[in-house]
C-alpha positions, 0 to 999 in steps of 0.5 A: 101587424103585432110582433113575434113572443120572443124566443125561450131562453132555455130549453124545452126541459128547463127552466129558471129562476132570477134574484138579484140584489143579495146584499153579499159578496158574490165569493161567499155567494159562488160558495153556496152556490157550489153544494147546490149544482149537479143535484137532485131539487130536493137534495138541494132543499134539504143541504140548503135548508141545514145549511149554517151560511146565512144567504143560503136562506136567499140561495133556496127562495131562488131555487123554491122560484126555478122549482115552481116556475117549471112546473106552473109554466112549463110543465117539467116533474117534480120529481127528476129535476136536478139543478143544471146550472147556479151561476152568480155575479155582480151588482151594485156596490155600497161604499161607506167609509168611515175616519181613521187616524192622521185626516184619513179615510177608511174604504168601507165595501158593501157589494151586491149579488145575483144568483141565477138558476137552472133546473132540469128536467131530466128521465131517470133509468128504471 
């Protein structure tokens, strides 16, 4: 009388990881996500390691988590993984402010973003 298991959200040769509440704007985060889309995971990790963007370290953590999920939860070969998809979404925005001239109030928006990375195992041609 128990419920059925939830179906997998990704295919059998895929794994994914998601990081929420990254303190950067989605536009800036998307610049880093574009760097790794479609690349092999070892090349993507190298690019993120030597990137000058501050948020690249958090994206690298998310990619390492997706790789670990693929290896440990789905028994995929790490050497054959590519970054299949990497998409960015908006999260909450903190509203702050600062007093300005003539009694006005300057709005300061502090946005948060989230990133989802999906890795896929592809067989290399000889």
